[in-house]
DSSP file (Angstrom, degrees, kcal/mol; ACC not computed):
  #  RESIDUE AA STRUCTURE BP1 BP2  ACC     N-H-->O    O-->H-N    N-H-->O    O-->H-N    TCO  KAPPA ALPHA  PHI   PSI    X-CA   Y-CA   Z-CA
    1    1 A X    >>        0   0    0      0, 0.0     4,-0.8     0, 0.0     3,-0.5   0.000 360.0 360.0 360.0 -47.3   90.4  108.9  102.5
    2    2 A X  H >>  +     0   0    0      1,-0.2     3,-0.8     2,-0.2     4,-0.8   0.867 360.0  57.9 -65.5 -37.5   87.7  110.0  100.1
    3    3 A X  H >4 S+     0   0    0      1,-0.3     3,-0.6     2,-0.2     4,-0.5   0.840 101.4  57.9 -62.8 -30.4   90.0  111.4   97.5
    4    4 A X  H X4 S+     0   0    0     -3,-0.5     3,-0.6     1,-0.2    -1,-0.3   0.801  97.8  62.0 -68.0 -27.6   91.6  107.9   97.2
    5    5 A X  H << S+     0   0    0     -3,-0.8    -1,-0.2    -4,-0.8    -2,-0.2   0.802 107.6  42.2 -66.2 -29.5   88.2  106.5   96.3
    6    6 A X  T << S+     0   0    0     -4,-0.8    -1,-0.2    -3,-0.6     2,-0.2   0.432  92.8  99.4-103.2  -0.2   88.0  108.6   93.2
    7    7 A X  S <  S-     0   0    0     -3,-0.6     2,-0.3    -4,-0.5     3,-0.1  -0.579  85.7-100.6 -83.2 150.3   91.6  108.2   92.0
    8    8 A X        -     0   0    0     -2,-0.2    -1,-0.1     1,-0.1     3,-0.1  -0.547  46.5-109.0 -67.6 129.3   92.4  105.7   89.3
    9    9 A X        -     0   0    0     -2,-0.3    -1,-0.1    11,-0.1     4,-0.1  -0.299  35.7-107.1 -60.5 141.6   93.9  102.6   90.9
   10   10 A X        -     0   0    0      1,-0.1    -1,-0.1     2,-0.1     3,-0.1  -0.359  16.1-137.9 -65.8 150.8   97.6  102.1   90.3
   11   11 A X  S    S+     0   0    0      1,-0.2     2,-1.1    -3,-0.1    -1,-0.1   0.734  92.6  69.9 -81.6 -22.3   98.5   99.3   88.0
   12   12 A X        +     0   0    0      2,-0.0     2,-0.5     0, 0.0    -1,-0.2  -0.729  63.7 149.3 -98.1  86.2  101.4   98.2   90.1
   13   13 A X        -     0   0    0     -2,-1.1    21,-0.1     2,-0.1    -4,-0.0  -0.979  45.5-120.2-117.9 125.1   99.6   96.7   93.1
   14   14 A X  S    S+     0   0    0     -2,-0.5    21,-0.4    19,-0.1     2,-0.1  -0.170  71.4  44.6 -63.1 159.9  101.3   93.8   95.0
   15   15 A X  S    S-     0   0    0     19,-0.1     2,-0.3    21,-0.0    -2,-0.1  -0.390  87.4 -67.5 101.8-179.7   99.6   90.4   95.2
   16   16 A X        +     0   0    0     19,-0.2     2,-0.2    -2,-0.1    21,-0.1  -0.809  67.7  98.8-111.7 151.4   97.7   88.2   92.8
   17   17 A X        -     0   0    0     -2,-0.3    20,-0.3    18,-0.1    18,-0.0  -0.619  63.1-116.4 147.1 157.5   94.4   88.8   91.1
   18   18 A X  S    S+     0   0    0     18,-0.4     2,-0.3    -2,-0.2    19,-0.2   0.258  94.7  53.3-100.5  10.7   92.7   89.9   87.9
   19   19 A X  E     -A   36   0A   0     17,-1.6    17,-2.2    -3,-0.1     2,-0.4  -0.991  64.3-150.8-145.9 149.1   91.0   93.0   89.5
   20   20 A X  E     +A   35   0A   0     -2,-0.3     2,-0.3    15,-0.2    15,-0.2  -0.988  26.8 152.0-123.5 131.2   92.1   96.0   91.5
   21   21 A X  E     -A   34   0A   0     13,-2.5    13,-2.7    -2,-0.4     2,-0.6  -0.847  48.6 -95.7-140.1 179.0   89.9   97.8   94.0
   22   22 A X  E     -A   33   0A   0     -2,-0.3     2,-0.4    11,-0.2    54,-0.3  -0.918  48.8-173.8-102.4 122.9   90.2   99.9   97.2
   23   23 A X  E     -A   32   0A   0      9,-2.6     9,-1.9    -2,-0.6     2,-0.5  -0.901  28.0-135.4-122.4 144.4   89.8   97.7  100.2
   24   24 A X  E     -AB  31  74A   0     50,-2.9    50,-2.4    -2,-0.4    49,-0.6  -0.837  15.5-167.5 -85.7 132.2   89.5   98.1  104.0
   25   25 A X        -     0   0    0      5,-0.7     2,-0.3    -2,-0.5    -1,-0.1   0.610  67.2  -4.1 -97.0 -13.4   91.7   95.5  105.7
   26   26 A X  S >  S-     0   0    0      4,-0.3     3,-1.7    37,-0.2    48,-0.1  -0.888  95.7 -65.2-161.4-173.7   90.3   96.0  109.2
   27   27 A X  T 3  S+     0   0    0      1,-0.3    39,-0.0    -2,-0.3    -3,-0.0   0.505 109.5  84.1 -69.4  -3.9   87.9   98.2  111.3
   28   28 A X  T 3  S-     0   0    0      2,-0.1    -1,-0.3     1,-0.1    36,-0.1   0.802  89.1-142.3 -65.3 -25.9   90.1  101.3  110.7
   29   29 A X    <   +     0   0    0     -3,-1.7     2,-0.3    34,-0.5    35,-0.1   0.495  46.1 150.9  77.2   2.1   88.2  101.7  107.5
   30   30 A X        -     0   0    0     33,-0.1    -5,-0.7    -4,-0.1     2,-0.4  -0.526  37.4-142.6 -69.5 128.5   91.3  102.9  105.7
   31   31 A X  E     +A   24   0A   0     -2,-0.3     2,-0.3    -7,-0.2    -7,-0.2  -0.777  25.0 170.0 -99.2 137.5   91.2  102.0  102.0
   32   32 A X  E     -A   23   0A   0     -9,-1.9    -9,-2.6    -2,-0.4   -11,-0.1  -0.975  45.7 -80.5-140.0 152.2   94.2  100.9  100.1
   33   33 A X  E     -A   22   0A   0     -2,-0.3     2,-0.3   -11,-0.2   -11,-0.2  -0.256  54.3-177.8 -54.3 139.3   94.7   99.4   96.6
   34   34 A X  E     -A   21   0A   0    -13,-2.7   -13,-2.5   -21,-0.1     2,-0.4  -0.998  21.0-140.3-146.9 134.3   93.9   95.6   96.7
   35   35 A X  E     +A   20   0A   0    -21,-0.4     2,-0.3    -2,-0.3   -15,-0.2  -0.784  31.2 157.7 -96.3 140.6   94.1   92.8   94.1
   36   36 A X  E     -A   19   0A   0    -17,-2.2   -17,-1.6    -2,-0.4     2,-0.4  -0.955  37.1-104.1-151.9 168.8   91.4   90.1   94.0
   37   37 A X        -     0   0    0     -2,-0.3     2,-0.4   -20,-0.3   -20,-0.0  -0.835  20.3-159.9-104.3 134.3   90.0   87.6   91.5
   38   38 A X        -     0   0    0     -2,-0.4     3,-0.1     1,-0.1   -20,-0.1  -0.833  29.4-113.0-100.1 146.5   86.7   87.9   89.7
   39   39 A X        -     0   0    0     -2,-0.4     3,-0.1     1,-0.1    -1,-0.1  -0.262  43.8 -81.8 -70.5 166.2   85.2   84.8   88.3
   40   40 A X        -     0   0    0      1,-0.1     2,-0.3    -2,-0.0    -1,-0.1  -0.306  56.6 -88.2 -65.1 153.9   84.9   84.3   84.6
   41   41 A X        -     0   0    0     -3,-0.1    -1,-0.1    46,-0.1     2,-0.1  -0.495  47.3-147.3 -66.8 125.8   82.0   85.8   82.8
   42   42 A X    >   -     0   0    0     -2,-0.3     3,-1.4    46,-0.1    48,-0.1  -0.296  31.3 -90.8 -87.5 177.2   79.0   83.5   82.8
   43   43 A X  T 3  S+     0   0    0      1,-0.3    47,-2.4    45,-0.2    48,-0.5   0.738 127.0  36.9 -63.9 -24.4   76.3   83.1   80.1
   44   44 A X  T 3  S+     0   0    0     46,-0.2    -1,-0.3    45,-0.1     2,-0.2   0.254  98.4 109.2-110.8  11.3   74.0   85.7   81.8
   45   45 A X    <   -     0   0    0     -3,-1.4    43,-2.5    46,-0.1     2,-0.5  -0.560  52.3-153.1 -94.8 153.0   76.7   88.1   83.0
   46   46 A X  E     -C   87   0B   0     41,-0.2     2,-0.6    -2,-0.2    41,-0.2  -0.993  14.4-147.3-119.5 119.2   77.8   91.6   81.9
   47   47 A X  E     -C   86   0B   0     39,-3.0    38,-2.9    -2,-0.5    39,-1.2  -0.797  19.0-165.0 -90.0 119.0   81.4   92.5   82.5
   48   48 A X  E     -C   84   0B   0     -2,-0.6     2,-0.9    36,-0.2    36,-0.2  -0.900  21.2-142.4-111.3 131.5   81.7   96.2   83.3
   49   49 A X  E     -C   83   0B   0     34,-3.1    34,-1.7    -2,-0.4     2,-0.4  -0.843  35.2-133.6 -84.2 108.5   84.9   98.3   83.3
   50   50 A X  E     +C   82   0B   0     -2,-0.9    32,-0.3    32,-0.2     3,-0.1  -0.527  36.6 168.6 -76.1 123.3   84.0  100.5   86.2
   51   51 A X  E     +     0   0B   0     30,-2.5     2,-0.3    -2,-0.4    31,-0.2   0.740  69.6  16.8 -98.7 -32.8   84.7  104.2   85.6
   52   52 A X  E     -C   81   0B   0     29,-2.3    29,-2.5     2,-0.0     2,-0.4  -0.997  59.2-172.6-144.8 144.1   82.8  105.6   88.6
   53   53 A X  E     -C   80   0B   0     -2,-0.3    27,-0.2    27,-0.2     2,-0.2  -0.999  18.6-135.8-137.5 135.5   81.5  104.3   91.9
   54   54 A X  E     -C   78   0B   0     24,-1.6    24,-1.6    25,-1.2     2,-0.4  -0.519  14.8-160.2 -83.4 158.6   79.4  106.0   94.5
   55   55 A X        +     0   0    0     22,-0.2     2,-0.2    -2,-0.2    -2,-0.0  -0.998  14.6 169.7-137.4 138.1   80.1  105.8   98.1
   56   56 A X    >>  -     0   0    0     -2,-0.4     4,-1.7     1,-0.0     3,-1.0  -0.751  53.0 -77.4-136.4-177.1   77.6  106.6  100.9
   57   57 A X  H 3> S+     0   0    0      1,-0.3     4,-2.7    -2,-0.2     5,-0.2   0.819 125.3  59.2 -56.7 -33.5   77.2  106.2  104.6
   58   58 A X  H 3> S+     0   0    0      1,-0.2     4,-2.1     2,-0.2    -1,-0.3   0.866 105.1  49.9 -67.2 -33.8   76.5  102.5  104.3
   59   59 A X  H <> S+     0   0    0     -3,-1.0     4,-2.8     2,-0.2    -1,-0.2   0.905 112.1  48.1 -66.2 -42.7   79.8  101.9  102.6
   60   60 A X  H  X S+     0   0    0     -4,-1.7     4,-1.7     2,-0.2    -2,-0.2   0.938 113.0  46.6 -65.8 -46.6   81.7  103.8  105.3
   61   61 A X  H  <>S+     0   0    0     -4,-2.7     5,-2.6     1,-0.2     6,-0.6   0.904 114.5  48.3 -62.6 -40.4   79.9  101.9  108.2
   62   62 A X  H ><5S+     0   0    0     -4,-2.1     3,-1.6    -5,-0.2    -2,-0.2   0.938 109.7  51.8 -66.0 -46.9   80.5   98.6  106.4
   63   63 A X  H 3<5S+     0   0    0     -4,-2.8   -34,-0.5     1,-0.3    -1,-0.2   0.818 112.6  45.8 -59.3 -32.2   84.2   99.4  105.9
   64   64 A X  T 3<5S-     0   0    0     -4,-1.7    -1,-0.3    -5,-0.2    -2,-0.2   0.431 112.6-119.8 -91.7   1.7   84.7  100.2  109.5
   65   65 A X  T < 5 +     0   0    0     -3,-1.6    -3,-0.2    -4,-0.3    -2,-0.1   0.752  68.4 139.0  70.1  22.6   82.8   97.1  110.6
   66   66 A X      < +     0   0    0     -5,-2.6     2,-0.4    -6,-0.2    -4,-0.2   0.629  62.4  55.6 -78.5 -13.7   80.1   99.2  112.4
   67   67 A X  S >  S-     0   0    0     -6,-0.6     3,-0.9    -5,-0.1     0, 0.0  -0.902 102.5 -95.2-113.5 149.5   77.4   96.9  111.2
   68   68 A X  T 3  S+     0   0    0     -2,-0.4    -2,-0.1     1,-0.2    -3,-0.1  -0.264  99.6  35.9 -62.7 145.6   77.4   93.2  111.8
   69   69 A X  T 3   +     0   0    0      1,-0.3     2,-0.3    -4,-0.1    -1,-0.2   0.482  65.0 155.0  98.9   3.7   78.8   90.9  109.2
   70   70 A X    <   -     0   0    0     -3,-0.9     2,-0.5    -5,-0.1    -1,-0.3  -0.504  25.0-161.2 -68.9 129.3   81.7   92.8  107.6
   71   71 A X        -     0   0    0     -2,-0.3     2,-0.3     2,-0.1   -45,-0.1  -0.946  25.8-102.0-111.7 126.8   84.2   90.4  106.1
   72   72 A X  S    S+     0   0    0     -2,-0.5   -47,-0.1   -47,-0.1     2,-0.1  -0.772 100.3  46.3-105.8 148.3   87.7   91.7  105.5
   73   73 A X  S    S-     0   0    0    -49,-0.6     2,-0.5    -2,-0.3   -48,-0.2   0.493  83.3-174.9 -68.7 147.6   89.2   92.6  103.1
   74   74 A X  B     -B   24   0A   0    -50,-2.4   -50,-2.9    -2,-0.1     2,-0.8  -0.970  19.9-161.4-121.1 124.0   86.1   94.6  102.2
   75   75 A X        -     0   0    0     -2,-0.5   -52,-0.2   -52,-0.2     2,-0.0  -0.848  22.3-162.9-104.0  96.5   85.9   96.6   98.9
   76   76 A X        +     0   0    0     -2,-0.8   -54,-0.2   -54,-0.3     2,-0.1  -0.300  36.2  90.6 -77.7 163.5   83.0   99.1   99.6
   77   77 A X        +     0   0    0    -21,-0.1     2,-0.3    -2,-0.0   -22,-0.2  -0.124  33.2 175.5 124.9 140.4   81.1  101.0   96.9
   78   78 A X  E     +C   54   0B   0    -24,-1.6   -24,-1.6     1,-0.2    27,-0.1  -0.873  50.9  72.7-155.9-174.7   78.1  100.5   94.8
   79   79 A X  E    S-     0   0B   0     25,-0.8   -25,-1.2    -2,-0.3    24,-0.2   0.999  71.9-174.7  56.8  69.6   76.0  102.4   92.3
   80   80 A X  E     -CD  53 102B   0     22,-1.4    22,-2.6    24,-0.2     2,-0.3  -0.557  21.0-165.0 -99.8 158.3   78.6  102.0   89.6
   81   81 A X  E     +CD  52 101B   0    -29,-2.5   -30,-2.5    20,-0.2   -29,-2.3  -0.995  32.1 106.5-138.8 144.1   78.9  103.4   86.1
   82   82 A X  E     -CD  50 100B   0     18,-2.5    18,-2.4    -2,-0.3     2,-0.4  -0.882  58.8 -58.4-179.1-149.6   81.2  102.3   83.3
   83   83 A X  E     -CD  49  99B   0    -34,-1.7   -34,-3.1    -2,-0.3     2,-0.4  -0.954  41.3-113.6-128.3 142.7   81.4  100.5   79.9
   84   84 A X  E     +C   48   0B   0     14,-2.5    13,-3.0    -2,-0.4   -36,-0.2  -0.603  34.7 169.4 -73.3 127.0   80.6   96.9   78.9
   85   85 A X  E     +     0   0B   0    -38,-2.9     2,-0.3     1,-0.4   -37,-0.2   0.516  66.5  10.9-116.1 -10.0   83.8   95.1   78.0
   86   86 A X  E     -C   47   0B   0    -39,-1.2   -39,-3.0     9,-0.1    -1,-0.4  -0.937  60.3-164.1-163.8 143.5   82.3   91.5   77.8
   87   87 A X  E     -C   46   0B   0     -2,-0.3   -41,-0.2   -41,-0.2   -43,-0.1  -0.964  24.4-113.4-130.5 151.8   78.9   89.8   77.7
   88   88 A X    >   -     0   0    0    -43,-2.5     3,-1.4    -2,-0.3   -45,-0.2  -0.304  37.2-101.6 -76.1 165.4   77.8   86.2   78.2
   89   89 A X  T 3  S+     0   0    0      1,-0.3   -45,-0.1    -2,-0.1   -46,-0.1   0.774 120.2  48.7 -60.2 -29.7   76.3   84.1   75.5
   90   90 A X  T 3  S+     0   0    0    -47,-2.4     2,-0.4   -48,-0.1    -1,-0.3   0.464  82.3 112.4 -93.4  -2.2   72.7   84.6   76.8
   91   91 A X    <   +     0   0    0     -3,-1.4   -46,-0.1   -48,-0.5    -4,-0.1  -0.578  29.3 161.1 -75.2 126.8   72.9   88.4   77.2
   92   92 A X        +     0   0    0     -2,-0.4    -1,-0.1     3,-0.0    -3,-0.0   0.587  63.8  58.7-119.8 -18.9   70.6   90.2   74.7
   93   93 A X  S    S+     0   0    0      1,-0.0     2,-0.3     2,-0.0    -2,-0.1   0.578 104.0  47.0 -93.7  -9.9   70.1   93.7   76.1
   94   94 A X        -     0   0    0      4,-0.0     2,-0.3     6,-0.0     6,-0.0  -0.941  58.8-171.3-133.4 153.4   73.8   94.9   76.2
   95   95 A X    >   -     0   0    0     -2,-0.3     3,-2.3    -9,-0.0   -11,-0.3  -0.949  43.0 -75.6-138.3 159.4   76.7   94.8   73.9
   96   96 A X  T 3  S+     0   0    0     -2,-0.3   -11,-0.2     1,-0.3     3,-0.1  -0.293 118.6  28.6 -54.4 133.4   80.5   95.5   74.2
   97   97 A X  T 3  S+     0   0    0    -13,-3.0    -1,-0.3     1,-0.3   -12,-0.1   0.172  85.7 136.0  98.5 -15.6   81.0   99.3   74.3
   98   98 A X    <   -     0   0    0     -3,-2.3   -14,-2.5   -15,-0.1     2,-0.4  -0.341  57.4-123.5 -63.2 143.5   77.6  100.2   75.9
   99   99 A X  E     +D   83   0B   0    -16,-0.2     2,-0.3    -3,-0.1   -16,-0.2  -0.764  43.7 174.8 -82.2 133.1   77.6  102.8   78.7
  100  100 A X  E     -D   82   0B   0    -18,-2.4   -18,-2.5    -2,-0.4     2,-0.3  -0.933  23.0-162.8-140.4 161.5   75.9  101.2   81.7
  101  101 A X  E     -D   81   0B   0     -2,-0.3     2,-0.4   -20,-0.2   -20,-0.2  -0.991   5.0-157.9-142.5 150.4   75.1  101.8   85.3
  102  102 A X  E     -D   80   0B   0    -22,-2.6   -22,-1.4    -2,-0.3     2,-0.3  -0.992  10.6-148.5-133.7 126.5   74.2   99.5   88.2
  103  103 A X        -     0   0    0     -2,-0.4    -2,-0.0   -24,-0.2   -22,-0.0  -0.678  59.9 -23.2 -93.0 147.7   72.3  100.7   91.3
  104  104 A X  S    S-     0   0    0     -2,-0.3   -25,-0.8     2,-0.0     2,-0.4  -0.089 104.7 -36.8  50.4-148.2   72.9   99.1   94.7
  105  105 A X        -     0   0    0    -27,-0.1     2,-0.4   -26,-0.1    -2,-0.1  -0.846  50.8-170.2-113.8 144.1   74.2   95.5   94.9
  106  106 A X        -     0   0    0     -2,-0.4    -2,-0.0     1,-0.2    -4,-0.0  -0.987  48.6 -32.5-137.2 127.5   73.5   92.6   92.6
  107  107 A X        -     0   0    0     -2,-0.4     2,-0.3     1,-0.0    -1,-0.2   0.218  55.6-131.5  63.4 177.1   74.4   88.9   93.1
  108  108 A X        -     0   0    0     -3,-0.1    -1,-0.0     1,-0.0    -3,-0.0  -0.943  26.0-106.0-155.5 169.6   77.5   87.4   94.8
  109  109 A X        -     0   0    0     -2,-0.3    -1,-0.0     1,-0.1    -2,-0.0   0.798  39.0-154.2 -75.6 -26.3   80.1   84.8   94.0
  110  110 A X  S    S+     0   0    0      1,-0.1    -1,-0.1    -3,-0.0    -3,-0.0   0.601  77.3  69.1  66.0  13.2   78.4   82.4   96.5
  111  111 A X        +     0   0    0      5,-0.0    -1,-0.1     0, 0.0     0, 0.0   0.608  68.0  93.0-134.0 -17.6   81.8   80.6   97.0
  112  112 A X  S  > S-     0   0    0      1,-0.1     4,-2.7     4,-0.0     5,-0.2  -0.208  89.2 -99.2 -72.8 171.6   84.3   82.7   98.9
  113  113 A X  H  > S+     0   0    0      1,-0.2     4,-1.8     2,-0.2    -1,-0.1   0.827 122.9  54.3 -64.9 -29.5   84.7   82.5  102.6
  114  114 A X  H  > S+     0   0    0      2,-0.2     4,-0.6     1,-0.2    -1,-0.2   0.936 113.4  41.3 -68.0 -45.1   82.5   85.6  103.2
  115  115 A X  H >> S+     0   0    0      1,-0.2     3,-0.8     2,-0.2     4,-0.5   0.888 114.2  53.2 -68.3 -38.5   79.7   84.2  101.1
  116  116 A X  H >< S+     0   0    0     -4,-2.7     3,-1.0     1,-0.2    -1,-0.2   0.861 102.2  58.4 -64.9 -35.2   80.1   80.7  102.6
  117  117 A X  H 3< S+     0   0    0     -4,-1.8    -1,-0.2     1,-0.2    -2,-0.2   0.742 103.5  53.9 -66.4 -21.5   79.9   82.2  106.2
  118  118 A X  H <<        0   0    0     -3,-0.8    -1,-0.2    -4,-0.6    -2,-0.2   0.583 360.0 360.0 -89.5 -11.1   76.4   83.6  105.4
  119  119 A X    <<        0   0    0     -3,-1.0    -1,-0.2    -4,-0.5    -2,-0.1   0.493 360.0 360.0 -68.2 360.0   75.0   80.2  104.2
């Protein structure tokens, strides 16, 4: 399971979406390539091409649904590193091509069924 997390996702993944990640589909916690949609870059957003993502016990517990609130499909992983590929109009501290990293989790789409269920 863990070696799959660090492999480059295949480009031929069935389904629709502008992004590919490894998702758990149920409480088995088994991760498989999964297509999903990311929203367009907003004025204060930084779009990162993720090169590396950390995984820790919290990701494993979440993927297996061992903590309350897991919504499937679930793409675990946080503490990412990569390169900026697009920035919003109001972004001043980053530019395309910068190496960047993000710790823990930041923001949410606030509109999918998982986010809506938490409101």
